[in-house]
C-alpha positions as CSV (number, residue, x, y, z in Angstrom):
1,M,5.6,-20.3,-60.8
2,T,1.9,-19.5,-60.0
3,S,-0.2,-17.3,-62.2
4,L,-0.1,-14.5,-59.6
5,Y,3.7,-14.3,-60.0
6,Q,3.4,-14.5,-63.7
7,D,0.8,-11.7,-63.8
8,L,3.1,-9.6,-61.7
9,L,6.2,-10.3,-63.8
10,R,4.2,-9.3,-66.9
11,E,3.0,-6.1,-65.3
12,I,6.4,-5.2,-64.1
13,G,7.6,-5.5,-67.7
14,I,4.8,-3.2,-68.8
15,L,5.7,-0.7,-66.1
16,Q,9.3,-0.6,-67.2
17,L,8.3,-0.1,-70.8
18,E,5.8,2.7,-69.8
19,L,8.5,4.4,-67.7
20,Q,10.9,4.3,-70.7
21,T,8.2,5.6,-73.1
22,A,7.4,8.5,-70.8
23,G,11.1,9.4,-70.7
24,L,11.3,8.6,-67.0
25,W,13.8,5.7,-67.2
26,S,17.4,6.5,-66.3
27,D,20.7,4.8,-67.0
28,L,22.2,6.5,-64.0
29,A,21.6,4.9,-60.7
30,P,20.9,7.1,-57.7
31,S,23.6,7.5,-55.0
32,E,24.1,4.9,-52.3
33,D,22.6,7.3,-49.8
34,A,19.5,7.7,-51.9
35,L,19.1,3.9,-52.1
36,M,19.4,3.6,-48.4
37,S,16.8,6.2,-47.6
38,S,14.3,5.2,-44.9
39,E,11.6,7.7,-46.0
40,P,8.5,6.3,-47.8
41,F,9.3,6.1,-51.5
42,C,12.7,7.5,-50.7
43,C,11.0,10.8,-51.3
44,D,13.7,12.8,-49.5
45,L,16.5,11.7,-51.9
46,M,14.9,10.6,-55.2
47,G,11.9,11.1,-57.4
48,F,9.0,8.7,-57.6
49,A,10.0,7.4,-61.0
50,E,13.5,6.7,-59.7
51,W,12.0,4.8,-56.7
52,L,9.9,2.7,-59.1
53,Q,13.0,1.9,-61.2
54,W,15.6,1.4,-58.6
55,I,13.7,0.1,-55.5
56,F,10.1,-1.1,-56.4
57,I,10.8,-3.0,-59.6
58,P,14.0,-4.8,-58.4
59,R,12.5,-5.8,-55.0
60,L,9.2,-7.0,-56.5
61,T,11.1,-8.9,-59.2
62,Y,13.3,-10.6,-56.6
63,L,10.2,-11.6,-54.6
64,I,8.6,-13.1,-57.8
65,E,11.8,-14.9,-58.9
66,T,12.2,-16.4,-55.4
67,E,8.5,-16.9,-55.0
68,G,8.8,-15.0,-51.7
69,Q,6.1,-13.5,-49.6
70,L,4.5,-10.7,-51.6
71,P,3.0,-7.6,-50.0
72,R,-0.7,-8.1,-49.0
73,K,-1.6,-4.6,-50.1
74,S,-0.3,-2.0,-52.4
75,S,-1.4,1.6,-52.7
76,I,1.2,3.3,-54.8
77,Y,-1.3,4.7,-57.3
78,P,-2.2,7.7,-55.2
79,M,1.5,8.6,-54.9
80,A,1.9,8.2,-58.7
81,Q,-1.0,10.5,-59.3
82,E,0.7,13.2,-57.2
83,A,4.2,12.6,-58.5
84,F,3.2,12.5,-62.2
85,V,0.5,15.2,-62.2
86,H,2.7,17.5,-64.3
87,L,3.0,14.9,-67.1
88,E,-0.7,15.1,-68.1
89,D,-1.8,12.7,-70.8
90,N,1.6,11.3,-71.7
91,I,1.3,8.8,-68.8
92,K,-2.1,7.1,-69.3
93,G,-0.3,3.7,-69.9
94,L,2.0,4.3,-67.0
95,M,-0.8,5.1,-64.6
96,G,-2.8,2.1,-65.8
97,S,0.1,-0.2,-65.1
98,I,0.6,1.2,-61.6
99,K,-3.1,0.8,-60.9
100,R,-3.1,-2.8,-62.1
101,L,-0.1,-3.6,-59.9
102,D,-2.0,-2.2,-56.9
103,T,-5.0,-4.3,-57.8
104,I,-3.0,-7.5,-58.3
105,L,-1.1,-7.1,-55.0
106,T,-4.2,-6.2,-53.0
107,E,-6.4,-9.1,-54.2
């Protein structure tokens, strides 16, 4: 496994921990309909934190584990800023992790 994949895997672990720390991690999976949404970030049927947990993290983890083709660019940070604006200072670590993922995937 290359260092890129290792860096991403480490950052995904941090992202998960930050979501849990912020109280945004759920034990209840979204509905099948929500998981099949074709809207960006599944915004029509789930919140952004749910999308991170149930779509983004599993898909990125799969690509890492299979050493698949990674996205050449990521820009989820602006969406995170909008989605988490109401959480104020409790999300500094979460936002830092998302920004680092964008940077790693865009380099």
